[in-house]
PDB file as gemmi writes it, atoms N, CA and C in Angstrom:
CRYST1    1.000    1.000    1.000  90.00  90.00  90.00 P 1                      
ATOM      1  N   MET A   1     -61.925-125.509 102.129  1.00  0.00           N  
ATOM      2  CA  MET A   1     -63.113-123.584 100.636  1.00  0.00           C  
ATOM      3  C   MET A   1     -61.791-123.838  99.894  1.00  0.00           C  
ATOM      4  N   LYS A   2     -60.711-123.449 101.179  1.00  0.00           N  
ATOM      5  CA  LYS A   2     -59.309-122.646 100.812  1.00  0.00           C  
ATOM      6  C   LYS A   2     -58.427-123.007  99.101  1.00  0.00           C  
ATOM      7  N   ARG A   3     -59.134-124.758  99.670  1.00  0.00           N  
ATOM      8  CA  ARG A   3     -58.661-125.436  98.779  1.00  0.00           C  
ATOM      9  C   ARG A   3     -59.004-126.027  97.362  1.00  0.00           C  
ATOM     10  N   TRP A   4     -60.349-125.341  97.550  1.00  0.00           N  
ATOM     11  CA  TRP A   4     -60.750-125.203  96.004  1.00  0.00           C  
ATOM     12  C   TRP A   4     -60.894-123.382  95.650  1.00  0.00           C  
ATOM     13  N   ILE A   5     -60.457-122.830  95.850  1.00  0.00           N  
ATOM     14  CA  ILE A   5     -59.634-121.585  95.949  1.00  0.00           C  
ATOM     15  C   ILE A   5     -58.974-121.641  94.927  1.00  0.00           C  
ATOM     16  N   MET A   6     -57.382-122.467  96.033  1.00  0.00           N  
ATOM     17  CA  MET A   6     -55.900-122.077  95.538  1.00  0.00           C  
ATOM     18  C   MET A   6     -55.902-122.907  94.123  1.00  0.00           C  
ATOM     19  N   ALA A   7     -57.280-124.577  94.232  1.00  0.00           N  
ATOM     20  CA  ALA A   7     -57.005-125.293  93.232  1.00  0.00           C  
ATOM     21  C   ALA A   7     -57.739-124.716  91.813  1.00  0.00           C  
ATOM     22  N   SER A   8     -59.206-123.952  92.010  1.00  0.00           N  
ATOM     23  CA  SER A   8     -59.265-123.142  90.973  1.00  0.00           C  
ATOM     24  C   SER A   8     -58.488-121.945  90.229  1.00  0.00           C  
ATOM     25  N   CYS A   9     -57.648-121.571  91.065  1.00  0.00           N  
ATOM     26  CA  CYS A   9     -56.714-120.557  90.952  1.00  0.00           C  
ATOM     27  C   CYS A   9     -55.846-121.125  89.733  1.00  0.00           C  
ATOM     28  N   VAL A  10     -55.188-122.068  90.582  1.00  0.00           N  
ATOM     29  CA  VAL A  10     -54.484-122.969  89.738  1.00  0.00           C  
ATOM     30  C   VAL A  10     -54.660-123.272  88.261  1.00  0.00           C  
ATOM     31  N   ILE A  11     -55.460-123.693  87.864  1.00  0.00           N  
ATOM     32  CA  ILE A  11     -56.282-124.087  86.827  1.00  0.00           C  
ATOM     33  C   ILE A  11     -56.425-122.806  86.078  1.00  0.00           C  
ATOM     34  N   VAL A  12     -57.157-121.930  86.784  1.00  0.00           N  
ATOM     35  CA  VAL A  12     -57.238-120.798  85.513  1.00  0.00           C  
ATOM     36  C   VAL A  12     -55.884-120.184  85.270  1.00  0.00           C  
ATOM     37  N   GLY A  13     -54.715-120.531  86.226  1.00  0.00           N  
ATOM     38  CA  GLY A  13     -53.976-119.637  85.790  1.00  0.00           C  
ATOM     39  C   GLY A  13     -53.194-121.014  84.145  1.00  0.00           C  
ATOM     40  N   LEU A  14     -53.172-122.213  84.447  1.00  0.00           N  
ATOM     41  CA  LEU A  14     -52.898-122.522  83.488  1.00  0.00           C  
ATOM     42  C   LEU A  14     -53.492-122.906  82.451  1.00  0.00           C  
ATOM     43  N   LEU A  15     -54.494-122.404  82.623  1.00  0.00           N  
ATOM     44  CA  LEU A  15     -55.692-122.776  80.587  1.00  0.00           C  
ATOM     45  C   LEU A  15     -55.159-121.157  80.867  1.00  0.00           C  
ATOM     46  N   ALA A  16     -54.753-120.148  81.219  1.00  0.00           N  
ATOM     47  CA  ALA A  16     -54.872-118.686  80.830  1.00  0.00           C  
ATOM     48  C   ALA A  16     -52.996-118.685  80.397  1.00  0.00           C  
ATOM     49  N   GLY A  17     -52.214-119.720  80.750  1.00  0.00           N  
ATOM     50  CA  GLY A  17     -50.732-119.549  80.524  1.00  0.00           C  
ATOM     51  C   GLY A  17     -51.086-120.532  78.958  1.00  0.00           C  
ATOM     52  N   ALA A  18     -51.670-121.508  79.219  1.00  0.00           N  
ATOM     53  CA  ALA A  18     -51.755-122.705  77.693  1.00  0.00           C  
ATOM     54  C   ALA A  18     -52.410-121.392  76.824  1.00  0.00           C  
ATOM     55  N   GLY A  19     -53.411-120.955  76.867  1.00  0.00           N  
ATOM     56  CA  GLY A  19     -53.721-119.889  76.174  1.00  0.00           C  
ATOM     57  C   GLY A  19     -53.157-118.476  75.535  1.00  0.00           C  
ATOM     58  N   CYS A  20     -51.866-118.629  76.489  1.00  0.00           N  
ATOM     59  CA  CYS A  20     -51.095-116.925  76.013  1.00  0.00           C  
ATOM     60  C   CYS A  20     -50.207-117.662  74.947  1.00  0.00           C  
ATOM     61  N   ASN A  21     -49.638-119.081  75.131  1.00  0.00           N  
ATOM     62  CA  ASN A  21     -49.624-119.823  74.831  1.00  0.00           C  
ATOM     63  C   ASN A  21     -49.588-119.952  72.480  1.00  0.00           C  
ATOM     64  N   GLN A  22     -51.040-120.391  73.330  1.00  0.00           N  
ATOM     65  CA  GLN A  22     -51.303-120.780  71.473  1.00  0.00           C  
ATOM     66  C   GLN A  22     -51.289-119.405  71.466  1.00  0.00           C  
ATOM     67  N   GLY A  23     -51.759-118.263  71.651  1.00  0.00           N  
ATOM     68  CA  GLY A  23     -52.296-117.292  70.973  1.00  0.00           C  
ATOM     69  C   GLY A  23     -50.408-116.580  70.989  1.00  0.00           C  
ATOM     70  N   ASP A  24     -49.236-117.091  71.303  1.00  0.00           N  
ATOM     71  CA  ASP A  24     -48.013-116.736  70.673  1.00  0.00           C  
ATOM     72  C   ASP A  24     -48.263-117.461  69.601  1.00  0.00           C  
ATOM     73  N   GLN A  25     -48.364-119.078  69.614  1.00  0.00           N  
ATOM     74  CA  GLN A  25     -47.526-120.025  68.688  1.00  0.00           C  
ATOM     75  C   GLN A  25     -48.781-119.370  67.460  1.00  0.00           C  
ATOM     76  N   ASP A  26     -50.391-118.823  67.296  1.00  0.00           N  
ATOM     77  CA  ASP A  26     -50.666-118.802  66.231  1.00  0.00           C  
ATOM     78  C   ASP A  26     -50.629-117.248  65.894  1.00  0.00           C  
ATOM     79  N   ARG A  27     -49.208-116.584  67.052  1.00  0.00           N  
ATOM     80  CA  ARG A  27     -49.152-115.100  66.119  1.00  0.00           C  
ATOM     81  C   ARG A  27     -48.058-115.402  65.298  1.00  0.00           C  
ATOM     82  N   ALA A  28     -47.183-116.679  65.676  1.00  0.00           N  
ATOM     83  CA  ALA A  28     -45.476-116.983  65.364  1.00  0.00           C  
ATOM     84  C   ALA A  28     -45.562-117.450  63.980  1.00  0.00           C  
ATOM     85  N   LYS A  29     -47.212-118.950  63.814  1.00  0.00           N  
ATOM     86  CA  LYS A  29     -47.340-119.068  62.348  1.00  0.00           C  
ATOM     87  C   LYS A  29     -47.495-117.827  61.580  1.00  0.00           C  
ATOM     88  N   ARG A  30     -48.398-116.959  61.845  1.00  0.00           N  
ATOM     89  CA  ARG A  30     -48.848-115.738  61.462  1.00  0.00           C  
ATOM     90  C   ARG A  30     -47.341-114.991  60.392  1.00  0.00           C  
ATOM     91  N   GLU A  31     -46.640-114.859  61.658  1.00  0.00           N  
ATOM     92  CA  GLU A  31     -45.464-113.993  61.011  1.00  0.00           C  
ATOM     93  C   GLU A  31     -44.532-114.895  59.926  1.00  0.00           C  
ATOM     94  N   ALA A  32     -44.735-116.200  60.085  1.00  0.00           N  
ATOM     95  CA  ALA A  32     -43.948-117.203  59.647  1.00  0.00           C  
ATOM     96  C   ALA A  32     -44.319-116.877  58.051  1.00  0.00           C  
ATOM     97  N   ARG A  33     -45.604-117.444  58.084  1.00  0.00           N  
ATOM     98  CA  ARG A  33     -46.160-117.285  57.092  1.00  0.00           C  
ATOM     99  C   ARG A  33     -45.953-116.365  55.850  1.00  0.00           C  
ATOM    100  N   ASP A  34     -46.667-115.239  56.574  1.00  0.00           N  
ATOM    101  CA  ASP A  34     -46.302-113.520  56.147  1.00  0.00           C  
ATOM    102  C   ASP A  34     -45.135-113.441  55.439  1.00  0.00           C  
ATOM    103  N   ALA A  35     -43.075-113.876  56.689  1.00  0.00           N  
ATOM    104  CA  ALA A  35     -42.609-114.041  55.534  1.00  0.00           C  
ATOM    105  C   ALA A  35     -42.128-115.014  54.550  1.00  0.00           C  
ATOM    106  N   GLN A  36     -43.075-115.633  54.954  1.00  0.00           N  
ATOM    107  CA  GLN A  36     -42.728-116.867  53.607  1.00  0.00           C  
ATOM    108  C   GLN A  36     -42.970-116.199  52.531  1.00  0.00           C  
ATOM    109  N   GLU A  37     -44.469-115.544  52.101  1.00  0.00           N  
ATOM    110  CA  GLU A  37     -44.885-114.956  51.716  1.00  0.00           C  
ATOM    111  C   GLU A  37     -44.364-113.666  50.454  1.00  0.00           C  
ATOM    112  N   LYS A  38     -43.781-113.041  51.946  1.00  0.00           N  
ATOM    113  CA  LYS A  38     -42.897-111.214  51.485  1.00  0.00           C  
ATOM    114  C   LYS A  38     -41.263-112.139  50.610  1.00  0.00           C  
ATOM    115  N   ALA A  39     -41.444-113.336  51.127  1.00  0.00           N  
ATOM    116  CA  ALA A  39     -39.444-114.063  50.378  1.00  0.00           C  
ATOM    117  C   ALA A  39     -40.210-114.514  48.908  1.00  0.00           C  
ATOM    118  N   GLN A  40     -41.468-114.974  49.057  1.00  0.00           N  
ATOM    119  CA  GLN A  40     -41.849-115.954  47.527  1.00  0.00           C  
ATOM    120  C   GLN A  40     -41.781-114.168  46.816  1.00  0.00           C  
ATOM    121  N   ARG A  41     -42.992-113.191  46.857  1.00  0.00           N  
ATOM    122  CA  ARG A  41     -43.181-112.076  46.286  1.00  0.00           C  
ATOM    123  C   ARG A  41     -41.671-111.874  45.980  1.00  0.00           C  
ATOM    124  N   GLN A  42     -40.556-111.391  47.073  1.00  0.00           N  
ATOM    125  CA  GLN A  42     -39.364-110.341  46.594  1.00  0.00           C  
ATOM    126  C   GLN A  42     -38.548-112.155  45.229  1.00  0.00           C  
ATOM    127  N   ILE A  43     -38.941-113.112  45.781  1.00  0.00           N  
ATOM    128  CA  ILE A  43     -38.012-114.330  44.369  1.00  0.00           C  
ATOM    129  C   ILE A  43     -38.818-114.162  43.254  1.00  0.00           C  
ATOM    130  N   GLN A  44     -39.852-113.638  43.031  1.00  0.00           N  
ATOM    131  CA  GLN A  44     -40.595-114.016  41.765  1.00  0.00           C  
ATOM    132  C   GLN A  44     -40.630-112.699  41.085  1.00  0.00           C  
ATOM    133  N   GLU A  45     -40.301-111.476  42.523  1.00  0.00           N  
ATOM    134  CA  GLU A  45     -40.204-109.967  41.701  1.00  0.00           C  
ATOM    135  C   GLU A  45     -38.665-110.211  41.076  1.00  0.00           C  
ATOM    136  N   THR A  46     -37.451-111.116  41.792  1.00  0.00           N  
ATOM    137  CA  THR A  46     -36.117-110.875  41.226  1.00  0.00           C  
ATOM    138  C   THR A  46     -36.012-111.782  39.382  1.00  0.00           C  
ATOM    139  N   ARG A  47     -36.982-112.574  39.685  1.00  0.00           N  
ATOM    140  CA  ARG A  47     -36.999-113.573  38.890  1.00  0.00           C  
ATOM    141  C   ARG A  47     -37.567-113.157  37.549  1.00  0.00           C  
ATOM    142  N   ASP A  48     -38.394-111.998  38.109  1.00  0.00           N  
ATOM    143  CA  ASP A  48     -38.647-111.367  36.947  1.00  0.00           C  
ATOM    144  C   ASP A  48     -37.677-110.246  36.174  1.00  0.00           C  
ATOM    145  N   LYS A  49     -37.543-109.645  37.036  1.00  0.00           N  
ATOM    146  CA  LYS A  49     -36.062-108.388  36.785  1.00  0.00           C  
ATOM    147  C   LYS A  49     -35.154-109.258  35.947  1.00  0.00           C  
ATOM    148  N   LEU A  50     -34.420-110.316  35.863  1.00  0.00           N  
ATOM    149  CA  LEU A  50     -33.897-111.225  35.832  1.00  0.00           C  
ATOM    150  C   LEU A  50     -34.478-111.483  34.157  1.00  0.00           C  
ATOM    151  N   ARG A  51     -35.041-112.079  34.164  1.00  0.00           N  
ATOM    152  CA  ARG A  51     -35.915-112.702  32.260  1.00  0.00           C  
ATOM    153  C   ARG A  51     -36.297-111.442  31.621  1.00  0.00           C  
ATOM    154  N   GLU A  52     -36.066-109.800  32.081  1.00  0.00           N  
ATOM    155  CA  GLU A  52     -36.171-108.652  31.174  1.00  0.00           C  
ATOM    156  C   GLU A  52     -35.096-108.495  31.041  1.00  0.00           C  
ATOM    157  N   ASN A  53     -33.904-109.157  32.168  1.00  0.00           N  
ATOM    158  CA  ASN A  53     -32.691-108.377  31.549  1.00  0.00           C  
ATOM    159  C   ASN A  53     -32.028-109.394  30.792  1.00  0.00           C  
ATOM    160  N   LEU A  54     -32.558-110.377  31.265  1.00  0.00           N  
ATOM    161  CA  LEU A  54     -31.862-111.375  30.130  1.00  0.00           C  
ATOM    162  C   LEU A  54     -32.297-111.282  28.454  1.00  0.00           C  
ATOM    163  N   LYS A  55     -33.751-110.982  28.394  1.00  0.00           N  
ATOM    164  CA  LYS A  55     -34.198-110.644  27.138  1.00  0.00           C  
ATOM    165  C   LYS A  55     -33.615-109.454  26.869  1.00  0.00           C  
ATOM    166  N   SER A  56     -32.988-108.518  27.552  1.00  0.00           N  
ATOM    167  CA  SER A  56     -32.925-106.744  26.987  1.00  0.00           C  
ATOM    168  C   SER A  56     -31.567-107.791  26.338  1.00  0.00           C  
ATOM    169  N   ALA A  57     -30.235-108.244  26.811  1.00  0.00           N  
ATOM    170  CA  ALA A  57     -29.172-108.758  26.857  1.00  0.00           C  
ATOM    171  C   ALA A  57     -29.427-109.162  25.399  1.00  0.00           C  
ATOM    172  N   ASP A  58     -30.329-110.587  25.362  1.00  0.00           N  
ATOM    173  CA  ASP A  58     -30.202-111.412  23.727  1.00  0.00           C  
ATOM    174  C   ASP A  58     -30.922-110.441  23.200  1.00  0.00           C  
ATOM    175  N   ARG A  59     -32.326-108.803  23.035  1.00  0.00           N  
ATOM    176  CA  ARG A  59     -31.797-107.938  22.199  1.00  0.00           C  
ATOM    177  C   ARG A  59     -30.614-107.536  22.134  1.00  0.00           C  
ATOM    178  N   GLN A  60     -29.834-107.029  22.695  1.00  0.00           N  
ATOM    179  CA  GLN A  60     -28.688-106.289  22.769  1.00  0.00           C  
ATOM    180  C   GLN A  60     -27.653-107.187  21.662  1.00  0.00           C  
ATOM    181  N   THR A  61     -27.351-108.307  22.022  1.00  0.00           N  
ATOM    182  CA  THR A  61     -26.425-108.961  21.091  1.00  0.00           C  
ATOM    183  C   THR A  61     -27.153-109.822  19.703  1.00  0.00           C  
ATOM    184  N   ARG A  62     -28.241-109.688  19.727  1.00  0.00           N  
ATOM    185  CA  ARG A  62     -28.726-109.926  18.088  1.00  0.00           C  
ATOM    186  C   ARG A  62     -28.531-108.634  17.214  1.00  0.00           C  
ATOM    187  N   GLN A  63     -28.685-107.441  17.825  1.00  0.00           N  
ATOM    188  CA  GLN A  63     -28.401-106.196  17.512  1.00  0.00           C  
ATOM    189  C   GLN A  63     -26.935-106.571  16.696  1.00  0.00           C  
ATOM    190  N   ASP A  64     -26.007-106.372  17.966  1.00  0.00           N  
ATOM    191  CA  ASP A  64     -24.556-106.316  17.801  1.00  0.00           C  
ATOM    192  C   ASP A  64     -24.088-107.415  17.172  1.00  0.00           C  
ATOM    193  N   LEU A  65     -24.892-108.816  16.647  1.00  0.00           N  
ATOM    194  CA  LEU A  65     -24.558-109.667  15.794  1.00  0.00           C  
ATOM    195  C   LEU A  65     -24.593-109.190  13.802  1.00  0.00           C  
ATOM    196  N   ASP A  66     -26.268-108.722  13.905  1.00  0.00           N  
ATOM    197  CA  ASP A  66     -26.483-107.985  12.717  1.00  0.00           C  
ATOM    198  C   ASP A  66     -25.620-107.257  12.637  1.00  0.00           C  
ATOM    199  N   LYS A  67     -25.160-106.364  13.375  1.00  0.00           N  
ATOM    200  CA  LYS A  67     -24.306-105.021  12.746  1.00  0.00           C  
ATOM    201  C   LYS A  67     -23.110-105.586  12.414  1.00  0.00           C  
ATOM    202  N   ALA A  68     -22.463-106.732  12.777  1.00  0.00           N  
ATOM    203  CA  ALA A  68     -21.030-107.626  12.375  1.00  0.00           C  
ATOM    204  C   ALA A  68     -21.956-108.041  11.330  1.00  0.00           C  
ATOM    205  N   ARG A  69     -22.418-108.774  10.694  1.00  0.00           N  
ATOM    206  CA  ARG A  69     -23.101-109.239   9.730  1.00  0.00           C  
ATOM    207  C   ARG A  69     -22.729-108.543   8.905  1.00  0.00           C  
ATOM    208  N   GLU A  70     -23.489-107.542   9.095  1.00  0.00           N  
ATOM    209  CA  GLU A  70     -23.500-106.118   8.177  1.00  0.00           C  
ATOM    210  C   GLU A  70     -22.020-105.262   7.261  1.00  0.00           C  
ATOM    211  N   GLN A  71     -21.539-105.630   8.884  1.00  0.00           N  
ATOM    212  CA  GLN A  71     -20.017-105.020   8.080  1.00  0.00           C  
ATOM    213  C   GLN A  71     -19.340-106.054   7.472  1.00  0.00           C  
ATOM    214  N   LEU A  72     -19.313-107.335   7.946  1.00  0.00           N  
ATOM    215  CA  LEU A  72     -18.595-108.484   6.990  1.00  0.00           C  
ATOM    216  C   LEU A  72     -19.049-108.176   5.923  1.00  0.00           C  
ATOM    217  N   HIS A  73     -20.035-108.286   5.624  1.00  0.00           N  
ATOM    218  CA  HIS A  73     -20.650-108.372   4.134  1.00  0.00           C  
ATOM    219  C   HIS A  73     -20.423-107.346   3.321  1.00  0.00           C  
ATOM    220  N   GLN A  74     -20.218-106.397   3.658  1.00  0.00           N  
ATOM    221  CA  GLN A  74     -20.146-104.472   3.236  1.00  0.00           C  
ATOM    222  C   GLN A  74     -18.325-105.054   2.851  1.00  0.00           C  
ATOM    223  N   ALA A  75     -17.582-105.532   3.961  1.00  0.00           N  
ATOM    224  CA  ALA A  75     -16.044-105.555   3.472  1.00  0.00           C  
ATOM    225  C   ALA A  75     -16.206-106.756   2.503  1.00  0.00           C  
ATOM    226  N   LEU A  76     -16.445-107.494   2.696  1.00  0.00           N  
ATOM    227  CA  LEU A  76     -16.430-108.991   1.511  1.00  0.00           C  
ATOM    228  C   LEU A  76     -16.859-108.115   0.198  1.00  0.00           C  
ATOM    229  N   ASP A  77     -17.963-107.044  -0.135  1.00  0.00           N  
ATOM    230  CA  ASP A  77     -18.310-107.190  -1.155  1.00  0.00           C  
ATOM    231  C   ASP A  77     -17.003-105.628  -1.674  1.00  0.00           C  
ATOM    232  N   GLN A  78     -16.489-104.866  -0.693  1.00  0.00           N  
ATOM    233  CA  GLN A  78     -15.365-104.028  -1.235  1.00  0.00           C  
ATOM    234  C   GLN A  78     -14.040-104.952  -1.778  1.00  0.00           C  
ATOM    235  N   SER A  79     -13.589-106.441  -0.452  1.00  0.00           N  
ATOM    236  CA  SER A  79     -13.402-106.618  -1.195  1.00  0.00           C  
ATOM    237  C   SER A  79     -12.489-107.407  -2.752  1.00  0.00           C  
ATOM    238  N   LYS A  80     -14.669-107.951  -2.751  1.00  0.00           N  
ATOM    239  CA  LYS A  80     -13.709-108.428  -3.830  1.00  0.00           C  
ATOM    240  C   LYS A  80     -14.668-107.186  -5.411  1.00  0.00           C  
ATOM    241  N   HIS A  81     -15.072-105.960  -5.055  1.00  0.00           N  
ATOM    242  CA  HIS A  81     -14.781-104.880  -5.297  1.00  0.00           C  
ATOM    243  C   HIS A  81     -13.041-104.636  -6.087  1.00  0.00           C  
ATOM    244  N   ASP A  82     -12.509-104.565  -4.853  1.00  0.00           N  
ATOM    245  CA  ASP A  82     -10.861-104.207  -5.372  1.00  0.00           C  
ATOM    246  C   ASP A  82     -10.127-105.379  -6.022  1.00  0.00           C  
ATOM    247  N   ALA A  83     -10.771-106.160  -5.641  1.00  0.00           N  
ATOM    248  CA  ALA A  83     -10.683-107.513  -6.757  1.00  0.00           C  
ATOM    249  C   ALA A  83     -10.325-107.465  -8.066  1.00  0.00           C  
ATOM    250  N   ASP A  84     -11.844-107.176  -8.190  1.00  0.00           N  
ATOM    251  CA  ASP A  84     -12.318-106.748  -9.701  1.00  0.00           C  
ATOM    252  C   ASP A  84     -11.770-105.461 -10.459  1.00  0.00           C  
ATOM    253  N   LYS A  85     -11.006-104.840  -9.097  1.00  0.00           N  
ATOM    254  CA  LYS A  85     -10.511-103.204 -10.202  1.00  0.00           C  
ATOM    255  C   LYS A  85      -9.059-103.999 -10.552  1.00  0.00           C  
ATOM    256  N   ALA A  86      -8.705-104.804  -9.678  1.00  0.00           N  
ATOM    257  CA  ALA A  86      -6.499-104.938  -9.591  1.00  0.00           C  
ATOM    258  C   ALA A  86      -7.136-105.966 -10.895  1.00  0.00           C  
ATOM    259  N   ARG A  87      -7.869-106.397 -11.006  1.00  0.00           N  
ATOM    260  CA  ARG A  87      -7.994-107.779 -11.604  1.00  0.00           C  
ATOM    261  C   ARG A  87      -7.848-106.877 -13.578  1.00  0.00           C  
ATOM    262  N   ASP A  88      -8.756-106.042 -13.621  1.00  0.00           N  
ATOM    263  CA  ASP A  88      -8.787-105.215 -15.044  1.00  0.00           C  
ATOM    264  C   ASP A  88      -8.208-104.392 -15.007  1.00  0.00           C  
ATOM    265  N   ARG A  89      -6.818-104.238 -13.555  1.00  0.00           N  
ATOM    266  CA  ARG A  89      -5.955-102.722 -14.055  1.00  0.00           C  
ATOM    267  C   ARG A  89      -4.595-103.636 -14.527  1.00  0.00           C  
ATOM    268  N   LEU A  90      -4.607-105.193 -14.453  1.00  0.00           N  
ATOM    269  CA  LEU A  90      -3.777-105.805 -14.390  1.00  0.00           C  
ATOM    270  C   LEU A  90      -3.699-106.484 -16.061  1.00  0.00           C  
ATOM    271  N   ARG A  91      -5.107-106.881 -15.778  1.00  0.00           N  
ATOM    272  CA  ARG A  91      -5.457-106.849 -17.319  1.00  0.00           C  
ATOM    273  C   ARG A  91      -5.480-105.618 -18.844  1.00  0.00           C  
ATOM    274  N   ASP A  92      -5.669-104.529 -17.940  1.00  0.00           N  
ATOM    275  CA  ASP A  92      -4.887-103.371 -19.266  1.00  0.00           C  
ATOM    276  C   ASP A  92      -3.479-103.058 -18.988  1.00  0.00           C  
ATOM    277  N   ARG A  93      -3.023-103.902 -18.260  1.00  0.00           N  
ATOM    278  CA  ARG A  93      -1.228-103.426 -18.366  1.00  0.00           C  
ATOM    279  C   ARG A  93      -0.958-104.428 -19.310  1.00  0.00           C  
ATOM    280  N   GLU A  94      -1.626-105.583 -18.881  1.00  0.00           N  
ATOM    281  CA  GLU A  94      -0.920-106.685 -19.948  1.00  0.00           C  
ATOM    282  C   GLU A  94      -1.601-106.200 -21.259  1.00  0.00           C  
ATOM    283  N   ASP A  95      -2.654-106.258 -21.555  1.00  0.00           N  
ATOM    284  CA  ASP A  95      -3.141-105.832 -23.111  1.00  0.00           C  
ATOM    285  C   ASP A  95      -1.905-104.378 -23.975  1.00  0.00           C  
ATOM    286  N   HIS A  96      -1.790-103.225 -22.280  1.00  0.00           N  
ATOM    287  CA  HIS A  96      -1.067-102.217 -23.178  1.00  0.00           C  
ATOM    288  C   HIS A  96       0.692-102.780 -23.514  1.00  0.00           C  
ATOM    289  N   SER A  97       1.123-103.832 -22.725  1.00  0.00           N  
ATOM    290  CA  SER A  97       2.312-104.166 -22.693  1.00  0.00           C  
ATOM    291  C   SER A  97       2.288-104.892 -23.868  1.00  0.00           C  
ATOM    292  N   ASP A  98       1.708-105.405 -23.918  1.00  0.00           N  
ATOM    293  CA  ASP A  98       1.392-106.615 -25.595  1.00  0.00           C  
ATOM    294  C   ASP A  98       1.141-105.675 -26.521  1.00  0.00           C  
ATOM    295  N   ASP A  99       0.577-104.085 -26.556  1.00  0.00           N  
ATOM    296  CA  ASP A  99       0.314-103.615 -28.031  1.00  0.00           C  
ATOM    297  C   ASP A  99       1.808-102.545 -28.237  1.00  0.00           C  
ATOM    298  N   ASN A 100       2.279-101.912 -27.038  1.00  0.00           N  
ATOM    299  CA  ASN A 100       3.508-101.619 -27.047  1.00  0.00           C  
ATOM    300  C   ASN A 100       4.672-102.508 -27.615  1.00  0.00           C  
ATOM    301  N   GLY A 101       4.160-103.323 -27.771  1.00  0.00           N  
ATOM    302  CA  GLY A 101       5.646-104.772 -27.622  1.00  0.00           C  
ATOM    303  C   GLY A 101       5.238-105.185 -29.396  1.00  0.00           C  
ATOM    304  N   ARG A 102       4.273-105.196 -29.923  1.00  0.00           N  
ATOM    305  CA  ARG A 102       4.001-105.549 -31.079  1.00  0.00           C  
ATOM    306  C   ARG A 102       4.214-104.136 -31.898  1.00  0.00           C  
ATOM    307  N   ASP A 103       4.311-103.260 -31.024  1.00  0.00           N  
ATOM    308  CA  ASP A 103       4.609-102.178 -32.374  1.00  0.00           C  
ATOM    309  C   ASP A 103       5.776-101.538 -32.341  1.00  0.00           C  
ATOM    310  N   SER A 104       6.411-102.108 -31.269  1.00  0.00           N  
ATOM    311  CA  SER A 104       8.094-102.572 -30.913  1.00  0.00           C  
ATOM    312  C   SER A 104       8.743-103.225 -31.763  1.00  0.00           C  
ATOM    313  N   LYS A 105       8.388-103.942 -32.552  1.00  0.00           N  
ATOM    314  CA  LYS A 105       9.007-105.138 -32.613  1.00  0.00           C  
ATOM    315  C   LYS A 105       8.990-104.341 -34.276  1.00  0.00           C  
ATOM    316  N   PRO A 106      10.458-105.357 -34.950  1.00  0.00           N  
ATOM    317  CA  PRO A 106      10.130-105.265 -36.601  1.00  0.00           C  
ATOM    318  C   PRO A 106       8.971-106.096 -36.669  1.00  0.00           C  
ATOM    319  N   ARG A 107       8.768-105.404 -37.828  1.00  0.00           N  
ATOM    320  CA  ARG A 107       7.668-106.201 -39.050  1.00  0.00           C  
ATOM    321  C   ARG A 107       8.857-106.898 -39.791  1.00  0.00           C  
ATOM    322  N   PRO A 108       8.345-108.388 -40.339  1.00  0.00           N  
ATOM    323  CA  PRO A 108       9.193-109.500 -40.949  1.00  0.00           C  
ATOM    324  C   PRO A 108       9.314-108.689 -42.501  1.00  0.00           C  
TER     325      PRO A 108                                                      
END                                                                             
C-alpha cells in the first residue's frame, strides 16, 4: 500500500510539474506574441512618422525650388531689361555723336 501511495504521489508530482511547465510555456508564448505585436506597432508608427517627415521635406523642397525658380526668372527679366536699356543708351550715343559729327563738319 505504501508503494501505491508513493507511486501515486510521484505521478501526481510529475503531472503537476508537467502542468507547470505547460503553463510556463503558454505564458512565455503569450509574452513573446505580445512583444512581437508591440514591436510591429512600433515599426508601423516609426514608418508612418518617417513617411510624414519625408512628405514634409518634399513639400519644403518643392517650395524652395519654386522660390529659386521665381528668383531666377526675376533676375533674367531684370538682366534683359538692363541689356535693353544699355542698348538704347548706346544707340542714343551713336545717334547723338552722328548728329554732332554732321553739324561740326563743314559742308561742301
